[in-house]
C-alpha positions as CSV (number, residue, x, y, z in Angstrom):
1,M,-14.0,37.6,49.0
2,E,-10.7,35.9,49.5
3,E,-11.4,35.4,53.2
4,E,-14.7,33.8,52.5
5,K,-13.2,31.4,50.0
6,K,-10.6,30.5,52.6
7,R,-13.2,29.9,55.2
8,N,-15.2,27.6,53.0
9,L,-12.1,25.8,51.9
10,R,-11.3,25.2,55.5
11,F,-14.7,23.7,56.0
12,I,-14.2,21.2,53.2
13,I,-10.8,20.3,54.6
14,I,-12.3,19.8,58.0
15,V,-15.1,17.6,56.6
16,F,-12.6,15.3,54.9
17,A,-10.4,15.3,58.0
18,F,-13.3,14.0,60.0
19,L,-14.2,11.4,57.4
20,G,-10.6,10.4,57.5
21,V,-10.7,10.0,61.3
22,L,-13.8,7.9,60.9
23,A,-12.2,5.7,58.4
24,L,-9.2,5.2,60.6
25,T,-11.2,4.7,63.8
26,L,-13.5,2.1,62.3
27,G,-11.1,0.5,59.8
28,L,-13.5,1.7,57.1
29,V,-13.0,3.3,53.7
30,F,-15.7,5.9,53.1
31,G,-14.8,5.7,49.4
32,L,-11.3,7.3,50.0
33,K,-9.1,4.3,50.7
34,N,-7.0,2.3,48.3
35,F,-7.3,-1.5,48.8
36,D,-3.7,-2.8,48.9
37,D,-4.6,-6.1,50.5
38,D,-7.9,-7.1,49.0
39,K,-7.7,-10.8,49.7
40,N,-6.9,-10.5,53.4
41,E,-9.7,-8.0,53.7
42,V,-12.3,-10.3,52.2
43,N,-10.9,-13.6,53.6
44,V,-11.7,-12.4,57.2
45,T,-15.3,-12.0,56.1
46,N,-15.1,-15.5,54.5
47,E,-14.3,-17.0,57.8
48,T,-17.7,-15.7,59.0
49,R,-19.4,-17.1,56.0
50,N,-18.0,-20.6,56.8
51,N,-19.9,-20.5,60.1
52,E,-23.2,-19.5,58.5
53,E,-26.1,-22.0,58.4
54,D,-26.3,-23.8,55.1
55,V,-28.8,-21.6,53.4
56,E,-29.2,-21.4,49.7
57,I,-28.4,-18.1,48.0
58,V,-27.9,-16.9,44.4
59,N,-24.4,-15.8,43.3
60,S,-23.7,-15.7,39.6
61,Y,-22.7,-13.1,37.1
62,D,-24.5,-15.0,34.4
63,N,-28.1,-14.7,35.5
64,T,-28.7,-10.9,35.0
65,E,-31.3,-11.5,32.2
66,E,-33.3,-13.9,34.3
67,L,-33.3,-11.7,37.4
68,S,-34.1,-8.6,35.3
69,K,-37.4,-10.3,34.5
70,K,-38.1,-10.8,38.2
71,F,-37.0,-7.3,39.2
72,P,-37.6,-5.2,36.1
73,V,-36.4,-1.6,35.8
74,I,-39.3,0.6,34.7
75,N,-37.1,3.4,33.4
76,N,-34.2,1.7,31.6
77,V,-31.0,3.6,30.8
78,T,-27.8,2.6,29.1
79,I,-25.5,0.3,31.1
80,L,-22.0,-0.1,29.8
81,D,-20.4,-3.5,29.3
82,N,-17.8,-3.1,32.1
83,I,-18.0,-2.7,35.9
84,E,-21.5,-1.3,35.3
85,K,-22.8,-4.6,34.1
86,K,-21.3,-6.3,37.2
87,I,-22.9,-3.7,39.5
88,Q,-26.3,-4.3,37.7
89,N,-25.9,-8.0,38.5
90,R,-25.0,-7.5,42.1
91,L,-28.0,-5.2,42.7
92,L,-30.4,-7.8,41.1
93,T,-28.8,-10.7,43.0
94,G,-29.0,-8.7,46.2
95,F,-32.8,-8.2,45.8
96,E,-33.2,-12.0,45.1
97,N,-31.2,-12.9,48.2
98,W,-32.9,-10.3,50.4
99,N,-36.3,-11.8,49.6
100,R,-35.1,-15.2,50.7
101,G,-34.9,-14.1,54.3
102,F,-32.4,-12.6,56.7
103,K,-30.1,-15.7,56.9
104,A,-29.7,-15.7,53.1
105,W,-29.2,-12.0,52.9
106,K,-26.5,-12.1,55.7
107,K,-24.7,-14.9,53.9
108,W,-24.9,-12.9,50.7
109,G,-23.6,-9.9,52.6
110,D,-20.3,-11.8,53.2
111,I,-19.9,-11.8,49.4
112,L,-21.3,-8.4,48.5
113,Y,-19.4,-6.5,51.2
114,T,-15.9,-6.5,52.8
115,N,-14.8,-6.0,56.4
116,A,-14.0,-2.4,55.3
117,S,-17.4,-1.6,53.8
118,I,-19.5,1.0,55.4
119,Y,-23.3,1.6,55.1
120,N,-25.2,4.7,56.1
121,V,-28.6,3.5,57.2
122,N,-31.0,6.4,57.4
123,G,-28.0,8.7,57.8
124,V,-26.3,6.6,60.5
125,H,-22.7,5.4,59.7
126,M,-22.4,1.6,60.3
127,T,-19.8,-1.1,59.9
128,L,-20.9,-4.3,58.1
129,A,-21.5,-6.1,61.5
130,Q,-23.6,-3.2,62.8
131,Y,-25.6,-3.0,59.6
132,Q,-26.3,-6.7,59.7
133,K,-27.3,-6.5,63.4
134,S,-29.7,-3.6,62.7
135,M,-31.3,-5.5,59.8
136,D,-31.6,-8.7,61.9
137,V,-33.6,-6.7,64.5
138,T,-35.7,-4.9,61.9
139,L,-36.6,-8.0,60.0
140,K,-37.6,-9.8,63.1
141,R,-40.2,-7.0,63.6
142,Y,-41.3,-6.5,60.0
143,K,-41.4,-8.5,56.9
144,I,-39.8,-6.4,54.1
145,E,-40.0,-7.5,50.5
146,L,-38.2,-5.8,47.6
147,G,-39.9,-5.3,44.3
148,Q,-39.3,-3.6,40.9
149,F,-36.9,-0.8,40.3
150,H,-38.2,2.6,39.1
151,N,-34.6,3.6,38.3
152,M,-31.1,2.2,38.2
153,V,-28.6,4.9,37.2
154,I,-25.0,3.7,37.1
155,N,-21.9,6.0,36.4
156,G,-18.7,4.0,36.6
157,D,-18.5,2.6,40.1
158,Y,-21.3,4.7,41.6
159,T,-25.0,3.8,41.3
160,A,-28.3,5.3,42.4
161,I,-31.4,3.1,42.7
162,F,-35.1,3.9,43.3
163,Y,-37.3,0.9,44.0
164,D,-40.5,-0.5,45.5
165,Q,-40.7,-2.1,48.9
166,Y,-43.5,-3.9,50.7
167,Q,-43.7,-4.1,54.5
168,G,-45.6,-6.4,56.8
169,E,-48.1,-9.2,56.1
170,Q,-50.4,-6.7,54.5
171,R,-47.5,-5.8,52.0
172,T,-47.9,-2.1,52.6
173,P,-46.2,-0.4,49.6
174,G,-43.5,2.2,49.8
175,T,-40.4,3.3,47.9
176,V,-36.7,3.6,48.8
177,M,-33.7,5.4,47.2
178,E,-30.1,4.4,47.7
179,F,-26.7,5.5,46.5
180,V,-23.8,3.0,46.5
181,R,-20.2,2.9,45.5
182,F,-18.7,-0.4,44.3
183,K,-15.2,-1.6,43.6
184,D,-14.2,-4.4,41.2
185,Y,-11.6,-6.6,43.0
186,G,-11.0,-8.9,40.0
187,E,-12.3,-12.3,38.9
188,E,-11.6,-14.1,42.2
189,L,-13.2,-11.7,44.7
190,G,-15.7,-10.0,42.4
191,T,-17.5,-6.6,42.6
192,R,-18.3,-5.5,46.1
193,V,-19.7,-2.5,48.0
194,V,-17.3,0.1,49.3
195,V,-19.8,2.5,50.8
196,G,-23.5,2.9,50.6
197,W,-26.3,5.4,51.6
198,G,-29.5,3.5,52.3
199,G,-32.3,6.1,52.7
200,T,-31.9,9.6,54.1
201,K,-31.6,11.0,57.6
202,G,-35.0,11.1,59.2
203,S,-37.2,10.2,62.2
204,S,-35.4,6.9,62.8
205,F,-31.9,8.5,63.0
206,D,-31.7,8.6,66.8
207,S,-33.0,5.1,67.3
208,M,-30.7,3.6,64.7
209,R,-27.6,5.2,66.5
210,I,-27.9,2.5,69.2
211,Y,-25.8,0.3,66.9
212,Q,-22.9,2.8,66.9
213,D,-20.2,2.9,69.6
214,D,-19.4,6.2,71.5
215,Q,-16.5,7.1,69.2
216,Q,-18.7,6.8,66.1
217,R,-21.4,8.9,67.6
218,M,-19.0,11.6,68.6
219,I,-17.4,11.8,65.2
220,Q,-20.8,11.9,63.5
221,D,-22.0,14.6,65.9
222,E,-19.0,16.7,64.8
223,Q,-19.9,16.3,61.2
224,I,-23.5,17.4,61.9
225,N,-22.2,20.4,63.8
226,L,-20.1,21.4,60.8
227,L,-23.1,21.2,58.5
228,L,-25.1,23.4,61.0
229,H,-22.4,26.1,60.6
230,Y,-21.6,25.6,56.9
231,Q,-21.6,28.9,54.9
232,I,-22.5,28.9,51.2
233,P,-20.1,31.1,49.3
234,T,-21.7,34.3,48.1
235,T,-19.4,34.7,45.1
236,G,-17.9,32.5,42.4
237,T,-19.5,30.2,39.9
238,L,-22.4,28.0,40.7
239,R,-20.1,24.9,40.6
240,E,-17.9,26.6,43.2
241,K,-20.9,27.6,45.4
242,Y,-22.4,24.1,45.3
243,P,-19.6,21.5,45.0
244,I,-20.0,17.8,44.2
245,L,-17.9,15.9,46.8
246,Y,-17.7,12.7,44.8
247,P,-17.7,13.6,41.1
248,V,-18.0,11.0,38.3
249,E,-17.4,10.8,34.6
250,Y,-20.4,10.9,32.3
251,L,-21.2,9.0,29.1
252,D,-22.3,12.3,27.4
253,N,-20.5,15.2,28.9
254,V,-22.3,17.9,26.8
255,Q,-25.7,16.6,27.9
256,A,-24.6,16.1,31.5
257,N,-23.2,19.6,31.8
258,K,-26.5,21.0,30.6
259,Y,-28.4,19.0,33.2
260,I,-26.0,20.1,36.0
261,D,-26.2,23.7,35.0
262,I,-30.0,23.6,35.3
263,I,-29.8,21.7,38.7
264,L,-27.3,24.2,40.1
265,E,-29.4,27.1,38.9
266,G,-32.3,25.6,40.8
267,F,-30.3,25.3,44.0
268,D,-29.3,29.0,43.7
269,K,-32.8,30.2,43.0
270,W,-34.2,28.2,46.0
271,N,-31.5,29.7,48.3
272,T,-32.2,33.3,46.9
273,N,-36.0,33.4,47.7
274,M,-39.2,31.6,46.8
275,T,-40.2,34.1,44.1
276,A,-37.0,33.4,42.2
277,Y,-37.5,29.6,42.6
278,I,-41.1,29.7,41.4
279,E,-39.9,31.7,38.3
280,W,-37.2,29.0,37.8
281,I,-39.8,26.3,37.9
282,D,-41.9,28.0,35.3
283,Q,-38.8,28.3,33.1
284,R,-37.2,24.9,33.6
285,Y,-40.1,22.5,34.1
286,T,-42.4,21.3,31.3
287,M,-46.0,22.4,31.2
288,N,-47.2,19.0,32.3
289,A,-44.4,18.1,34.6
290,T,-45.1,16.2,37.8
291,S,-43.4,16.0,41.2
292,S,-43.8,13.6,44.1
293,G,-42.2,12.3,47.3
294,L,-41.8,15.2,49.7
295,K,-43.7,12.9,52.1
296,E,-44.2,9.1,51.7
297,N,-47.9,9.4,51.1
298,E,-47.7,12.1,48.5
299,K,-48.4,11.0,44.9
300,D,-47.6,12.7,41.7
301,R,-48.6,16.4,41.7
302,N,-48.8,18.9,38.9
303,M,-46.7,22.1,39.1
304,T,-49.6,24.1,40.6
305,T,-50.0,21.9,43.6
306,Y,-46.2,21.4,43.9
307,K,-45.7,25.2,44.1
308,E,-48.4,25.5,46.7
309,A,-46.7,22.8,48.8
310,I,-43.2,24.4,48.7
311,I,-44.6,27.9,49.4
312,K,-46.3,26.4,52.5
313,L,-43.2,24.6,53.5
314,N,-41.1,27.8,53.1
315,Q,-43.5,29.6,55.5
316,T,-42.6,27.1,58.2
317,Y,-38.9,26.5,57.6
318,D,-36.0,28.4,56.2
319,I,-34.3,25.7,54.1
320,K,-30.9,26.1,52.5
321,K,-29.5,23.6,50.0
322,L,-25.8,23.2,50.7
323,Y,-23.8,20.9,48.4
324,F,-23.9,17.5,46.7
325,D,-22.5,14.1,47.6
326,N,-23.3,12.9,44.0
327,I,-24.9,13.8,40.8
328,L,-25.2,10.7,38.6
329,I,-26.5,11.1,35.0
330,R,-27.4,8.7,32.3
331,N,-29.6,9.3,29.2
332,E,-32.6,11.4,30.3
333,W,-32.2,10.8,34.1
334,A,-30.2,12.6,36.8
335,A,-29.9,11.2,40.3
336,L,-29.0,13.7,43.1
337,H,-27.8,13.2,46.7
338,Y,-27.4,16.5,48.5
339,R,-27.2,18.1,52.0
340,Y,-29.5,20.7,53.4
341,R,-30.0,22.8,56.5
342,R,-33.5,23.7,57.9
343,V,-34.4,26.2,60.5
344,N,-37.8,26.4,62.1
345,R,-39.0,30.0,61.6
346,T,-41.0,29.9,64.8
347,D,-38.5,28.8,67.4
348,N,-35.2,28.8,65.3
349,T,-34.7,25.1,65.9
350,P,-32.0,23.9,63.4
351,Y,-31.8,20.6,61.6
352,V,-29.4,19.2,59.0
353,G,-30.2,16.3,56.7
354,D,-29.8,14.9,53.2
355,R,-32.1,14.3,50.3
356,M,-32.1,12.0,47.3
357,Q,-33.9,13.0,44.1
358,F,-34.4,11.6,40.6
359,L,-35.1,14.1,37.8
360,K,-36.3,13.2,34.3
361,F,-35.2,15.6,31.5
362,R,-36.4,16.0,28.0
363,E,-35.4,18.2,25.1
364,D,-37.9,20.9,24.4
365,N,-37.3,23.1,21.3
366,G,-33.5,22.8,21.7
367,N,-33.6,23.3,25.5
368,Y,-33.6,20.7,28.2
369,K,-36.5,20.8,30.7
370,I,-37.6,18.7,33.7
371,E,-40.7,16.7,33.2
372,A,-40.7,14.6,36.4
373,S,-39.2,14.8,39.9
374,Y,-39.1,12.2,42.6
375,I,-37.6,13.1,46.0
376,K,-36.9,11.5,49.4
């Protein structure tokens, strides 16, 4: 038992070591760096902004109410009157500037990000310059318009968003999930992105890596290899078995801990076997609960069709849920970002990726149960 704990501790240490190397190599932060020279860091970016074409953008902390009408949040939750209000404004302002076209969004990016910001686009680690280049290429091929939010869950300096997106001249609808960490640099520099995860690792992962340099690709390959060989502890509490790499403080710790206990229990039941997981669903989901999003074209399903879908999935793949990047919780909503490993049962081909999920809880006779699940 002790040897297993040591082995898994070594894995976590190695993971953070590689993240540290990535930060040093790229001059990035990955959420772990203290900004001792904020002005210099941002001023370098401001030089770029001075060379931008004179395009009109929105940049005010006083227009949140106005923008909220244009980009409403369907499932509103409590937002505290501190950095959370500033994050809310930056998200809404970002949507407005994105919809004004690439040049406006790029100019806005010089305000929203710093030279040290990193964005993970469909799982690919990118610098700000790489991120902007990839979006320039993408938006020249497709028109992408951002719409209303389904969710905006903010815990301190972390946020998770789930929103509508329309692509092409036909405005083909879709949805996107993102997790973002912000930092408040004070009145002069404002609230800016430290690190973000836009979408999850998927079919576009390899094609998006053309924007990385060789060193970035090598380091990310090492991280993927570590996930391929990651061993879930067989003993200890569920919080020890399924750690949260970037924990946050919650508005209601009692409620949040109950949600987390249910979520971790579900992870463990899934990893045990499908029979145990189905029993957990029957216990932890409401009778009329819905689930959607395993594929882009899948709509809300009841628990019967959901169970049929995951049983079929389990016949094709052996999937293990590994650990969390984040669990954000506010009111009745929980937003999850976690890592998983999948092995094809036919040819043993391995794959590692991440998933984002929003869960809606409600109290049922003194117990909390899940009444809706949305996953990417």
